[in-house]
N, C-alpha and C positions, 0 to 999 in steps of 0.2 A: 695126453696121456699121461698121467703123472705116476712115478714108480716110487713105491715105499723102499723100496733096497736095490741094493746093486744086482741082486739075482734077478728080479723083475725086471732089469733094462736088459741085463745079459740073454733072458729068454726072448725079450721083445726083439735085439736085435738078431739073434738066430731067425725066427719066425720071419724076419726082413732080408735075413739070406745077407745080411751085413756082420756076420759074425763066424769066425772059421775055426773051428777045433783040432789043434795040432795033437795027435796021440802019440808022436814018435817022442821018444825020451830026449830032453833037451836039458842042457847046462844054464844055471843063473847067472854064471860068469860069464858075458859078453856073447855067448851064443843066440840067448834071446833077446840081447838088443839089435844084434846085427838081422837077425831074421827082421824084428819091427821095424826096423830103419829102412831095409828096402819095400816092406809093403808099405810102408806110411810116406816114403817118397812116390809110389805108385798111386797112391789115394786108395790105397786098398782097405780090406773089413778089419773090423776089431777082431783080437786074437785071444784063444783061451789055451793056454799049455796046460793039457792035463796030466803030464809024466815029466816032471823037473824033476833032475837028479839030486838026490840026497832030502827029497822033503817029500810029503805025504800030502802038499797043498798045492792045488793049481795056480797057473798067475792066468790074471785077466788083463789085458793090455790094449791100447788103442782105441779104447772105448769111446774117445772123443774125435778121434782122428780125422773127422769130416766134417763139412759144414753140416750135413744131412742129419748125421749121428748127434753134432752139438747141438741142432735146433729141437731132435727128439729128448736128447737129456733134459733138456729145460721145458718140456712141454708143449713144443710148437709143432705145427707140421713142416713148417719150411724155415731157412735160416732168415728169411727177410721179414718175419712176424716179430721177429725179438726188437727191434726197436720201435714197434707199435706199442712194447707193453708199457712204457711210462709215459709216452706223447700226448695222450689224451688226459694224463693228471696234471703234466707240468705246462701243457700249452692249451690251456680249453679255449674253444671257440666261444668267442662274445655271443655270434648267431645262433647258440646252442640251444635246442627245445628244453624243456624243464627237464624231463624225463632222462637226458641224455646228462644234465648237470647232475641230476640226484646220483646218476651211475657213479660219476668222477668221485662226488662226495664218497659214495660207500666204497669205492675202491682205495680211497685215501683211509678211510676208517679199519679197511683189514689190512693195510701196511701198518697202522699203529697198533694192532689188536694182535697180530700174529704171533704170540707169545707161545715158545715151545710147550708142547706138552707132556709133562713128567707122568713116567709109570713106573711101576712097583715091579716088575717083572719084564724081562729084554732079552732078545735073542742074542746079542754081544755079552751076555753073562751067563752062556748055558753053562759054560767050564771055566772055573775060576784056578788060577796058578798064582799063588800067593807065596810059594816057597822053591819047588822044584822047576825052574822055566828056562829056556833059553832061545834067545833072537834068532839063531841059528835053526831053528826047528821051522823057520819060514823062509821061503824061497827069494829074499831080500837080493837085489841084482845087481852087480857090478857091470856098468853101463859100457864104460870105455877103457881101453889099454892102462891109461895111466891115473886112471882114479886111484884114491888113495884107499878104496876099499869098496865094500859093499854100502850102499844108500837106500834108506826109506823115501821114496821121491813121490808119494800122493800121500803123505799124512795131512791130518786135521789136528793143528795143535789148539788144545783150549789151557787158555791161560785165564786169571783173572785180575781185575783192577782192585787192588785192595782198597781204595777210596770209595768207590760208587757199587761196587760188588758184581759190576756188568762182566759178561764173558767174552773172551774175544776167539775167534776162530781165524786159525792162520796157517798157510799152508808152506812150511821151511824143510827143506830136506833135510835126512839126519843121516849120517855116517855112523856104521855100526861098529863100534870099538873093540866091543867083546859081548859076551853072552847078556850082560843085563846093562849095559850102558850106550849109549849115543851121542853124536854131537847135535848142537841145537842151533842151525844156522840162522838164526834170526839177524838182518840187518839192523844197523842203528836204528831205521826211520820205522821198522815194524812194530805193531802195535804189541806183539808179544816182548818183544825188547823194552818198550817202555812200559809193560806192564812190571817186568822183571825189575828194572832201575826203581820204580815206584815199591816195589814190596822190599826189596832186600836193604832200605833205608831204614826200616824198623826190624826186619827179618831176616837172618841168612838164607831161610829156605824159601823157596816158592813153589808149590805145587803145579803140577802139569799133568795133563792127559791127553793123549795121543790118539785118535779114532783112526782105524786103517778100514777104509770102505764105509757104505752108506749110500744112501740115495743120491741119484747123481747132481739134482739141484743144490742138496748140501756139500757135496765135493766141491762144486763150483762156487759156490757162496764163500767159501775158504779164500778163493783167489781173487774176490771182487775188490777194487779200492774204494770200499767205503769210508765214509768221515769215521774217527775213532769213537764217536758215542753210538752208532748205530749197531747193533749186535748182527752177527752174521747168521745166528739163526732165527731171528726175526724176520729178517731179510729172505732166508730160504722158505719159513713158512709163507711168506707173502707171496714169491714166486710160484709155491706150489699149490696156492689156493688152500692151504690146511698146514695146521702146527707141525714143525718137526717132532717127533715125539723123541724125549729124551729121558736119562735114568741115572740116578745118583752112581757113582762111581764107587766102587767097593772101598779103597783106602786114601782117596782124596775129595775133599770138599769141592766137586765140579758135577756139573752135568754133560754127560757126553751122548751122542747120538745111540740110541736104543738099536737102531738095525744096522750098526756099522757090523764088520765082520771081526774085527780085532781090535780090542783097546789095550793100551801101553799105560799104566799109572805109574807117577812117582816124583821126581822132584827136582830141580836146580839149584844150586845155592851159590853164594857171593864168594868170587875168588876161586871157584872152581873151574877152570878153563883148560882145556887142550886143543892140540894142532888138530885143525880140521880140514879136508881137502889133500890135493887138489881133484876138483870134479867136471868133467865134460858137461859144460851148461850150456843153455839155451842161446848163448849167442854163437856158440859155433868154437869157441875155444875153452880149453880148461881156466877155472876160475883159481887164483894162488891160494894155497894153503895159508889159512893165519889162525889164530886162537877164537874158539868160540866157547860158550858153557856146553857141561857136559850133563846131558839128562839121564837122571840115574833111574832104572825100573825097578820098582818095588812090587808090583803086581800084574800078570796078564791076566785078562778075560778075553773070551772069544767062543765064536758061535762053535756047535759039534762039528762042523765040517767047512770052516771058513775058505774063502776064496780070497787068495793075496792080488790084491789091485796094485798096480805101478804104471810109472809112464817113463818114456825117456826123452831127454832133450839134448841139442846139438845142432847140426845146422840147418837152417829151415830150407823147406817147412817139415814141420812134425806136429806131434799130437796137440803141444801147450797152444800152437800158433791159432787153431781153432778155438781154443777157449780164451784166448788175447782176443780174437774178432768178435767173438761173442761178447766180451766184456766191452768193446768198442762200439758196438752196438746199441747195447741195453743201455750205456750210459751216455750216449751221446745225447738224448733230449735233456739231460741235466745241464750238459755244455752248453746247449743251445737256450737254457730256458735264463741262464746268466748272461751270456751272449747272443742276441737273438739275430744277429748278422751273420752269423756262422751259418753256412747252408749244410756242409758235408766235413766230414773228416774220416781221412785213412791214416791208419798206422800201419805201413805196408809190412809184410810178413820179414823181409831183409833188413827191416829194422830193428827186429826183435823186441819193439814195443815201447823203448825207450829211447831211441837212436834217432828217430823219425816221425816227423807229423806232416802230414800235407792237407791244407785246409782251403777251403773254399768261402767269402764272404760275399756280400752285398755291400760293396764299397760305397762308401756315401760322404766322406770328406778327407780331406788331405790327410798322407800319414796312416790312415785306418788301419793298414796292415800293421804298422809298427803297434798300434794299439792291442792287437790280438796278440802278437808276438809275445809282449811283456806280460799281457794277462795269462796266457797260456803257462807261463813260467811260472807265474804265481799260482795254480789252481791245482792243488794236492798233488798226488804222483805225476801229475803232467811236469812238475818242476823238474823232472829227469830227464826231460826231452832234449837231446842235443841237437838238432836239427829242425827247424819250422819253416815251413814254405808256403806262403799264403797267396792263393790265385783268386781271380774274379769268380764270381756265382757261375759262368755259364763254363767254366773248368769240372771236367769228371774228373774228379781226385781218385775214385777207385779205379781210373787207367793210370798207371804207373807210366806207361809210354806217353799218354799225351802230357800227362804233367811234367814227365820229363824234358818234353819238347818245349812246352809253353817256358818253362825256367831257364832253359838254355837260350833261348831267345829272346825273353823279357828283360834279363836280368841286367845289368849294369855293377859290376862287383863294386866299384868304388861308393855310388850312390845308395844299392839297394840291400846291403848286407851289414845287418847289424851282430857286433860279438858281444858277449856279457859274460859275466862270469857268476857260478852259483852250483847249487847243489846237482850231481850226477848219480846216477846207478852207483852202487859200490861195484859193480860186476864190470864198469867201465875200463877197459885196462887202456884206454890211450891216454888220459889224463895222467899229467907229470904227479899228480898226488891224488890218492884214494877220497872219495866221497864228494870230491868239489872240482870244477874246473871251468875251461871256456865251453859255452854254447852259441850257435850262428843261428839268426832268424834271417830268411830270405823273403824279400819282396817280389814275387812275382808279377804283381798285378799291371794292369797297364796304366803307365803313368800320367798324370794330370800337369797341367800349366802350372797350376797353385804347387806342384812339388818339385817345381824346377826343370820341368822338361818343356824346351821351348820348339824342338821340331816337331813335325806333324806324322802323328804315329799311324803307322801303316795299316790298312783292312787287311785281317784275315782273307785268305781265300775259298771261296765256295762256288758251287757249281749252280747255275740258275735252276730255279726248281721248275720250270718246264723243260729243261733238256733233258734233266733227270727223271721227269715222268717218261719223257719220250723213248729214251734208252731204256726204261724199265718195261714199256710197252711193247717194246721191239726186240727186247733182249735175246728171244728163241731166234729170232730172222737172222741172229748172227751166227749161230750155229757154235755157241760158246759153251752152250750146257751140255 
């Protein structure tokens, strides 16, 4: 099922008994965060806070906080279906029948033609505030005690490439500075930052719009690691199977999701920065305060009774983990298309998605693992991966206990560890310098003689099949059930 807006998704979750309404008055400063963290850690439901102190608007949170809810958000019945979305497109079977090949071609056509549909009238513009407005009207959360203030945590930030006119949709946290301005925490590698640098070469100001809320696929698309030239709204339209409706913003020349709850319109300009942070981040640590552009809001449009969606990040597992795992599954076929020897990839929750990758491969030549290690470091946002472990194809990398056992037994530190230097995520506090530092690749595969291993590699212990069947057949006789 594809949802047209946030409200449809919330109603669906409530019918599935996956959403809990909280009628008790709660505070958007820390209290909602603590409640949500406890529920999230127990794999609990989405939460809808109806009575938030100091605001007339409700807060919806933890909407994507399970594998099942994440699958529903993207239009799938279960999480395992996500990977199949691109598998048939990117790896067609040569034995496919003509009808199957035509279906693949049609899917590719839909991907290229999923242009957003512009409308003249939109729910997100039912109310227009171009003079008397304040960000403090909304229940923006302060999530951790040492945060510098309240942060908008689920924004869809719309910017435009001044050369191509293509729009970008990114998700960057926004610290509320005052009634009409926020920080714009885009890292130097982010597309929003790229568009900003391009724009200010010829113009001091860049128009920006921020959508809060919208249909769940579009929210997810803002987090997707797409190539720079692919627009997130096109991608969302493909995943939805129908275009995303957009409307022209009131005061800036940008198209915004028509079914969003709230739209912030304004600008950032060259040389206008302010210290932003600290902020309790998805690494489980506070990110350090640093200067970032100031977003000046000139107009707010909204629904008549908007719902304020939010998320909190911190020590995993939390809601962002499930969004990250959906990205892992959805984009795995793209990785396999470039490197067919890759069997599976696991970005474990504890690695917060940019610190660790566990990868199994069909090893076919000496030092094959090192080829994949270096290739992954050259692959888009995978360049930030600080630790890469490579395993043989029979290793289930989704089982982190098995993966750890294999690595601890198979790796010789002098022979199998590759240290390199390159870009790191800006949130990596371990590196001696920001943005880049050391990374490690680990070859945990069985070693060949051609790789310098001259001993006899031992066989792994397995019970014989006939004994396993015997015990299985006689299990009740043992009285162990």
